[in-house]
N, C-alpha and C positions, 0 to 999 in steps of 0.2 A: 441539443438541438444538432450537431454536428452529423451525427447517423443519421438524421432523416436528410439533411443538403444531401449528403454522401448516396443515400438511396435514390434519391430523385437524379443525381447527377450519372448515376452508372447507368440511370435506364436510357439518358438522354444519348449517354455516350453509344450505347448498344442501340440506338436509336428505334425505341418500345414506348410503350406506356408503364408507369409503374404500377403495379397491381397494391390496392390497400384493402385490408381483409379485416372483416369485424366479427366477435362472438361476444357472449354476454359470460363474465365471470361466475364461476361458482354453479353453472349448469349444466347440464343435469346433477352433478357432483362437481366440489371445489376440487377432489383429485384428479378429474380428469383432464380439467382445464387446461395444462401444461403442457398435456399432450396434443392437444387442438394447436395451441400456439405454434409447436414445431413442425406438427402436420402443415398447415398453413404454409410457414418457410419451405418445408421442404418441397411443397408444390410449388414454388415459385412467386410466393408475397413477398412484396419488398417491404411495405411498412405494415404493423398490424395494429388494430385497435381493440382494446379490452373494455368493455362495459360492465363498467361499477353498478351493481343496480339499487335501484331507490324502490320504494313504496308505490308513488305517484308518479310514473314516468311521464306526464301529460304530451312531451313530446314522442311518444312510441306508439306503437299499434297495439291492440290489444293482447297477442298470444307474445310479443314481446315484453310486453307487462305481466303477462303469466308466467315468462322466464324469468323476469326481476323478480316475481312471488315466491317463486320455489326455488330461486337462488338463496332467497332471503330466509326460506325456510330452511335451507339448510346449513345455515348460519355463515353466510357469505358477509362480510363485513370489508372496509378499507383496508384495514390489516390483511385481508383473505386475499384481497386484488393483488396487493405488493408483494406476499409471498408466492403467488402463482407466478409473476414475471421473477421474481428473484429464483424459485425451482426452475423455470425455463431456461434463465441466463444459466443455469449449475449444469444444464444437461447439454447446453450449447448453443441455444437460440440468441443468432446474431442479428436477426432485423429488428430494425429500431421499433418499439411500443410504445402505444397513446393509450392514456388511462380516459374515457368517454363516460362522462356522466353529469349528473344534476350538482348545482351548488350548496343544496341543504346539508348533504352529507361530507363534503369537504368544509364546510363553515364549523359543523359540529369537530371536525377533526383535528381543523386547525391549520391554516395557511400555510403558515411559518412550519410546522411540522411534515405538512404532506410532502412540501416542495424538498423538503432536509431528506426524509424516508423515501420518497418516491426516486430520488438520485440515486440514494445507497442502493435500491431494489435493482435498478437496471431500467426505471422509465426513461423517456427521451424526452414526454410532451404531456400536452391534456387538452383535451376539447370539450369546454363546459357548454352544455346544451341550453341552459338559462342564464346565462350571464351577462348582467347591462353592459354595453360599450364603457361607461366610464369605470364601471369596477373591472372591467377585461384589460383597459389598458394600464392601470394599477397591480392587475396580476400578473399580465405578460411582463411587466417590470421585475416584478419580483421572480418569474421564473428564468429570465435572463442573468438574474445575477446567482444561479444555479446551474447555470447551464441547459436549461430545461427548456422547449419549443410551446408557444401558446398558439395553439392553430385557430385561426378565426373561420366562421361559417359564412357564408353569403348564400341568399337565396333570390330567386328571380325578380319579387318583388323590393330588394334591398333598393334605397333610391341612392344617385349618384353621391351624394354629399357622404352618407354613409358607407358605401362601399369605398370611397376613397380612407375614409377612416379605417375601415376593417383591414383594407389592402397596406395601409401603413403601419399595421400593426403585427404584419404576418411575417415569419423569419426565417421558417421552413416551407412549407406548402399552405395554400388555401383551399378551403373546404367547400366546394360548390355544389349544394343541395337544390335539384332540381325538381321540382314538382313535376316538370312537362317528362322529364328522363327520356326513355327510351320507350318506343313502343312496340309490342307484339315479338315475334321471334327473327323477324326477318332482319333486323339489324340497322333499319332506317332511323334514324335521329328526327326527334323532334323539331319542325322547324326553328322553335326558337331556344335551343340549346346553343347552337353557334352562334347566335346575337349577344346569348347571355355570357359565354367565353372570351368574346371579342371585348366586351363592357369590362370584366375583369381585367383581362391583359392588360389594358387601358390605362389599369392604375395600380398594376401590382410590381411594375419594377422587375420583371423579371422572376419574380417569384414563381413556383411550377401550380399549377390547381390542378385539383382532384376532385371529379366529377361520381357522385354519387345519385342513386335511385335508378332501380330498374335494369340493370346491367345483370343479364345470367346466363349470357352464352360466349361462344370465343366470339362469333361474330360481333354481339355485342360491344364486346369488349375492345375490338379491333375498329368499329365504328367511332365510339367515343374517344379511343386514343388518337383520333385526326383531328380533333379539337382541343384535346385535354394531354396535361403531361402526365397524368395519372386519372386510375379509375378504383373507385370504392365500390365492393362487392359485399353485403353482408346477410341478406332474407335468404338469398341462395344457398349460403354457406347453413346456415340456420336448419332451412329444409333438406341440406344433405345430410347433417346429423341427427335428424328426426325420421329418416328414412332408414339409416344405416341399422344394420343388425346391431344387437347388443354386444360391445366389446369392438367393432369395427368402424367406429365412427372417426377416430381419427385418421386411417386409412383410407376412409371415404372421402373426409375432406380434402388431404392432398392430393388424389386421385382428380376431386374437382378440379383444384385449383391448376392442378397440370393440366387439364383440359381447356383451361381457360388460356394459362401463358406458355403452353407447349414448352415449360422449362422445368429442371426437378434441379434443387439441390441434395445432392447425395449424402452431402454431411450430417443432415438430419431427416433423412428420408425416415419415415414410416416403413414404407415398402422395401427398401434396400438393405433393413436392418437396423436402422437409428432406434435410440432408447433402448440397447442391447437387445434389440429384437422384440422388444415386448409394444405390442399396439393396444393402446386404451381406449375404447369408444365413448362416445359421448350422443345422447339421445336425446334430444332437446323438442319443443313444441312450440317454436315461434313463426310458426307458417300462418298468414294471414287467414281466418276463417271467420264463421260465426254469420249464418246465413238469417239470422234474425227469425229464426221458428224454433217451436218446439214445445216440451213441457221442461218446466222446474221444480222440482218437488224439494222441498226445504222445511223442515220444522221450526216454527218461530211460537214461541210462547204457547200458551196452552191452545192455541185454535190454527195450525198449519194450513197454510192456504196453496193452492197449487195455480202456477201462473200458465195460460194457456193463451196461445193466439188462433186458435180454430175459431170458428166462426159461431157465437153463442145461439145463434138462429135455427142451427144445425143439430141441436144438442136438446134432450127433454129440458124444459123448463128449470126442472129440481137442480139440475146439473149446471147450470150458469150460474146461478143463485150466488153473490160471494158469500153468505151466510154459511154456506153448504159447502165452503173451500177452495173456489175455484174463483181467481180473479181474471178477465178476461181484458189483455191488451194487444195493442198494434202488433207489437213487435216485441224482440227479446235481443238487446244486443248484448254480446258475450265480451262486447267490447266491438269499435269502429272495423268493417272489414272490408274498408279501403286502406289505403297505404298511412301509416303513421306520420305522425308530424316530423318524425325523426328523419324518414325519408322524405320530406318535403323542404325543410326551411332548417334556417339555423337560430340560436338562441339569444341573439344579440341584441339591444335595444337601442333606441334612439338617443345620441350624443345629446346631453343637456343644451350644448350651444345651437341645437336644430330647433329647440324649444321657443315658440312663442311667447316673450317674455310677458305677454299679456293672457294669456291662458292661466287655469287652474293652476295650484302647486301640486307637484304629483306625490309629495311625502307628506306624514305629520310626523316631525322630528324626525328619527331615522325609520321609520315603518312607512310603508307605499311601495311606490316603484311599479316598474313593469318589467318583469321576469321572465318574459314568455319570449316564444318562437319569430322569427324577424318575420314571417309569413303573414303574422297578426299586425306588425307594426303599422302597416298604411292605415288598415283599419282602424285602429285604434286611435290611428293621428286622426283620420275622416272624423272619430265621433267624438274624440276631442273638442274639433274646430267645430263640428257641429253643435254639440253641446253648450258650447260656450257662446256662438251665435243666440242659440233658441233661449238660455238661460239670460241675455242680455237683452232680449225681444220683447216688449211691454205686448204685443199680440201674441205670443206662443204661451205668455201665463194667462193673456185673457181666455185663451182656446182650452187651455187646460181647465180654467175654472168655470168653463163653460159645462163641463161633464160634472159639476159637483152633483146637480140633481140625480144624476145617475149612479154616482160612488157613493151617494147617502151623506154627503159632505156638508157641513161642519159638523162631525160627530159629537155627539154629545156629553157632558162632564156633569157628572152631580157627585155628592157626597153618599157615602155608604155606610147609611145611620147605623144598621145593626151590624155591621162589622167594624165599626168605631166603636159601639158602645161594647161587644164583645172584647178587644184588646183592655180597654178601661177597667174592666172587671178583672183582671189580673197583673195590670199595672202598677206601678207604687201610686201614692196619692199625687192628684195633682200632673200625671205621667198619663200619655195614650193620646198620639196625635190625633186628627181629621183626618180620614181616608178616605182622599175622591177616587174616582174612577174615570179617566179617559174612554168613553165607548167605541174604540175602533171595531170590537166587535160586532156593533151593528153596521158597517159599513155592507155594501153589496159586496157579496161574496163571504161576508164572515170574518174578515181579519183585516189588518194592516195593509198586506200587498197590494191590495187594489190600487193605492197611491202611487205607488212604482209602476205597477203595469202598465197603467193609463200613461202614467210620464214617458215611460221611453217607449210606447207604441206608438205616441205621438211623434216622439222624436225621431223613429224608424220612418215612420211615414214622411215626415221632413225630410230625411236622409235620400228618398227613393227606395228603400227597403219594401219588399213583397213577401219575405218569410219572416216568421219567430219561431226561434227555437229559446226553451227556457228549462234548467233544472228545476228538482221540488225535493222536499226531503218529507214535510208532514202533508204536502199535498195543496196547501194553499196558495203559493205562489203559480202553481202548475195551474188551477183552479181560475186563480186573477189572471194569468197569462191567457188562458183560452178564452175567457170572458171578453176580455177586451180585443182579442181577435176573432171572434164572433162578432162582435159590436162594429168593428169596420172592415169585416170580410177579408182577414189575412189569415195565409195557411200557419198554422200552430203546430208544432212537435216540441213534447215534453219529455223529458228526459228523467227517468226515478229509478232508485237504486230497487233490485227485487225484495229485498227485506223492508224495505216501505211503501213497496206495491202491497204488500201481503198485510201490514197492520194500518194502512191506509185506504182500504178496498174501497171505502165510499165515495173518497176524493179521486181516486181513477175514475169511476162510473161515472164521477160529476164530470170531469174533462171531457171524457167522450161525447157525453152528452151535448157537450157545447162545441163539437165537431173538430177537438184536438185530435192530433194520433199520439197515443203512449207510447215511450218505449223502457221495457222495463231490463236496467243493466245488472246484468250477470258478471260482475269482475270485481274481483278486490274485495271490501266490506259489504259491499251490495244496498251501500247508503246514501247518503248525501253526497260525501267528496268522492264516490265514483262516477252519481250523476253530474257532477260540475266536469270533471274528466272527460267523460263522453261528449258533453255540452261543449266543450271547448275544442274536441277533436271534429266534431261535426262542424263547428261553424266554420274552420277554414275550408270546408269542401265547397263554402256558397258564400263567400265574402261579398259578392257583387251585388247580391240578392238578399241577404239575410242578417237580418240582427239579432243578437242572443241576449235576451233580457235576464240579465244575473239577477236572483233574486235577493240576496243580503247582501251586503255592503262588503264586500268580500272581493278578490279578482286584481287585478293589473290597475292602475291610473287607466283611464277616470273613473271606472265603473263605481268605487265606493264614495267617490262626489256625487256620483249622478243620483247614485239611490239615496244617500243622505239627503241629497239636495230635495227630492221629490217626497220622501217621509218625514222632513222639518215641517209640513205642513201639521203633524203631529203634537211636537213643542210650540209650534207657533200658535195655534189653535187655543192649545192648553195655557197658555201664557194671557193671551186675550179672555180668555172666560174664567180665569182664576181671580183676573184684575175687576170684572164684570160682578163676580159673586162676592169676593172676599175683600176687594179694594187693595190687594198686593199681589206679589209672587208666591207662588208655594215654599215652601221651607224645604222641600223634597221632592224630586218626580224618581220614579222608580221604574223598572223593566227590566224583560227576562232578555238573557244575551245567547246567542247561539253563532250565527256569524255575526249579526247585530245590527239588522235594519232596522227594527222599530225603536232598538236603545238609541243609535245615533239619531234616528227622527226625532225623538223625545228630548234627547240630551244637547243636541247642536245649538237649538233656539237659547238654552239656558247657560251655554258652555263661558258665556262672557258676564255672566252673573252670579259671583262669588257667593252670595246669600242664600244660594239652591243648592242643598246637596244633590249629586250624581250619584244613585245608586243601579249597580247591574247587578243580574242575581243568573248566576249559570247554572248548569245541570250536573249536579253533583252525582249523580248515578248511584252506585252503589257506597256512594263514599272516595273523597280525594285521595283519602292514603290507601287506595285501592286501585286495581287498574282498569276499573269499568267507572268510567265517568266522561265527561266532555266538559269539564269546567279549563278552559284553554288560559285563560288569563289569571286564574288562582292557580293552577298547576301547571304550567307551559312556560315556555322561553320561546327567545325570539330564532326566527328562522326564517324558512323562505317555502312557498307552498300555494299553487294554483296563482303564480305570475305575482306575489306582494312579498314581500316582507313584514312579518307581523308576528304576534305571539301565538305558537303552535304546540301540540301536543306531538313530542320528540323523545325517543328513544337517544342513547350516550352517541350513537351512530349515526345521528340525524334522521333517522327512518321514521316515518309518521306512525303515531301509535293507532291500534284500532281504538275508537269509542265504543262509548255506550250511554244510553239516556232512553227513559220510557218515552219521553217526546219526541218523536221523529225530527222537528225541527230544531233541534238544539242538538243533534247527533253531528257533531260536527269537531273536526279537529284544529281549527283556525278561528281567526275572529277579523273583524273589519280593524284596519290599520290606523284610523282614526281613534277608536278605542283604546289600541295600545298605545297611543300617544297618550290619551288621556288617563291610563294607568300608570305610565311611568312619569306624567307630571305631577300626578296625585290629582287631578281634577277631576276625576272620578273613583267611586271607590267598587271594587266588585268581591260580590262572598258567592257561593255555591251552596245551593239547594237540591239536597238527596231524592231519589226518587218517591222515596215515604214522606218525605217533608213536601214535596210538591202535592201528593196524593191529600196532604193537609189543608194545603191551599186550595185546591180542587173543590174538597166538601164544605170548606168554611163559606166560601162565596155562592155555593149551589143553594146549602142550605140556610144561610143568614141574607143574602141577597134576592134568592131565586135568579141566579145568573151563573149558568154552567159554562167554565171558563174552557180556553183550549188546555192541554196539560202543558205545553211552553209556559203560557202564562203562569198557571199555577205556583209556578216556581218563584216569580217575580210577587204573588200574592203572599206567600208564605215568606220572604224576606221583608215585604213592606210590615207584616204584623209584627217582624223582631225589629224593624226598626221603630214602627209607633211606640213600643213599649220605652224605647228609650227617649223620646221626645215629650215635651210639654201638649198641654189638652189644648193650649191655643195656636198650636203650629199645625201646618197642614201639609199632608204627602198626598200625591199624584199617582196613582199607578196606569202605565198605559196597558190598558187592557188589549193586548195585541188581537185575540183571536176567541172566538167563541167554541165550543165543548163537542159537538155536533160530531166531528171525527173522531174524536178521542171517547166516546163512549164505549164501543165495545173494547178495546185497548184498557179502560178503565175495568170494566167487568173481567177479561181476561187477566189483569193482574192483580185484582182484589183478592183472590184466596192466598197471593205471597205476601203481599204487602198490608193487607186488611188488618191483621193479627196483629203486626207488628202498632199499629197507630189505633186500635180499637173500635175499626168501623167493620162492621158486618151487615152485608146488604144481600146477604143470600135471599133468592126468591126463587 
C-alpha cells in the first residue's frame, strides 16, 4: 500500500501524472512476463497491473480473452502470477504491482492464503473486476491487515451514493474507467471525462485518481494528466508486444513507455543493459479485432459443417443447403470487436443499503447476487424496479395471459399409458408409478422457452426498449426470442456458439426466417457459455435501447427470478391440472437441468409442498467420473460465473471447466442460483444421465408414446423411468416435457453409430 502511495506522491512532486501500465501474466509465456514488468518500469511506468488470467473474463474484450486462454494453456495459475512478481523483484523491480483479476480464482485459492502469499511475493494490492461492494469492503479490510491496497473502480454510470462508498474504501488510488475515454489521435478529451473526474475528486478526500481507456499517445497522456493524477495504458502495450519481433518484446515495451513518459529508469533498463544485457521478447495477441466475417471450418462429430456469412442467394442452391455442410449466419463474432468491459467499467455492485426493501431478494441462501461490471448496474437496477412494478401490476399479467392463445397455453397434461406400463413390466410387484407428461413441447415454437421470451419482451416494451439481444445453446430460446420480436416488430440479435450453430443448423435457419440476426461466436469453447459472454458484452454497448433476454435462470439478479417467474406457469398449471385429473398433487415432478429454466419453472410452485419430490436430471455426458459432462450440481462446487454465485464446474484453480453433452441446451458449466439453494437445503435432488441414457429416454418416448422429445428432455425421461421403479403404482410423477425433438433428429442420427451399439439400438437405413 505504501509503495503505491509513494509512487503517486513522487509523481505529484515532479508535477506530472503517474503512468499505470497493464499486461497479462503468462502470455505468450510465463518465463517472458518478468522481463515485460521490468521493461515497463525501465520506460517510466510508476505502477504495474498484472492481469491474472481467467477462462471467462466477461469484463474483457475478445482478444484479451484470447490472451487469457493462451496463458491458461501455458499453465498459468495464481501461483504463477505470484512467482512472476517474485522473479521480477529479485531482478530489481521497484515499481508497485497490483494483481488484477476475477473473483472466482481468488475464491478457489483462498482469500487469507492469497493475501499472505501476495505479500510475501512482493505484490502491493489488488483490483478485482467483479467483486460486489459488500464483499469489497470486507476484502479491503483484510487487505489492510496485510498492508496491501484494494483499488476500487468507478465508471461514468456509478451513482453518487455508490461513488461515495467506493471512494471511501480507496486507500492508495481510485481506478476511473471511462467508456467515453479519449477520442482520436489528437489528444482531445471526451467532454464527459473532466466532469466525471470532478465527481470523483469531490468524494475522494485527496486520494489520487487514475483514468483508463483509450490512451495510446504522448498527447493523450498529457491531456488526461490535466484532470487526473494517473493514466492507465493497457491495450497499446499489448499491441506493442504483438508487433515486436520475437525476442524484442520487452525492449519494445520499454521504448513505448519511454515515448509516453519521456522518462527512463536506467537501473532496470532493457535498452541500457538491464537483466544482464538480455532482452526477452513477448509477442501477444490482444489487439481488438474481429470483423464479423469469414469462414470457420472445424469438425464436429460425424457431420462437420462450415459457417458462412456469404449471401446464400449468390451461391448454387446445393451449396447453401445446411445438410450439405454449410450453415449461413449473419455474422461471426470472434469476440466483440469494440472495447471490452474491462476498458469501460468497474466490477463493483450496488450496496445492499441502496436496495429498496420492497424489491425481490437477490440471493437464495448463499447463492445469487450481482457480480457484474459497474456499467451494468444502473440497467440492472432499472430492470429490477421495472420487473417488480410489472409483477405487482394485475394489468401486466392480464396482458401476458392475453397472448396465451398465441403461445398455445395452457399446455396439456396427460398420462403416458404405454410408458407407465413399460416401467411396470420390470418394476417389483406393486411398484411403478403413473407417469404424466406436461406437454411444453406443444407450445408455439416447440418448447417452454416461449413463456419467458413473451414475458420479457412485454417487460422490455414496458421499459421503453426497442431492441432485443439473446443467447442460445440448443437454439430453442433463440427461436422463441426471434418469434416474439417478429410478433412485436422489434429488432432481434441472437448470439450462438459456433459449435452449437453446427449441430443446430435447423434452428439457425428458423431464427433467420423469423427476421433475427444470428451471430456465431467463435471464442472459447464455442458453446453456450461463450454466447452468454458475448451477449453480455454487447448489451453494455446499447443499454438505453436494448434489453437482454437471458434464456435460462442464470446470470445476475434479477434475471434468475425473472426467468423463474415467467416459467412458473409450467408448475402452476401442473398443480391445477393434476388436482383436476387425480384430485391431489403429484408425488414427484421431474425436469432436465442445464441452466435450469424449465426446472425452476416446474419446481417453484411446488417448493413449499413437502409431499412433492423434486428431481432434476443433469447431463452426465460420458459420465460424471470423466471430464466430459455438464452435471454442475452433481459434480460442481460453489463459485462465481456470469455475474452470479452458484454451483459451477471448475478446477482447483477456479478456472471454468470445458463441458460436454450430446444436448446443446444442457452444455453449460453453471446453473441457476435457486436450484443451487434447493440442492443445499435438500429440497430438490439432482442426478445425472449420460448421453447413452438420454438416448434410451429419447427412444422410449418416441416408440412408446409417439412423441419425439428434445435431447434435453430425454435426460429427464430416463431419470423418471428410474424414479418410477422405486415408487408405488398409486403414486404419480409428472415430467416437464420441455421441448420437441425435431431439432435433434440429425444429431441423433449422427451420434447413433457411436451410442447405438451401447444401448442395443440399430437404426441403419
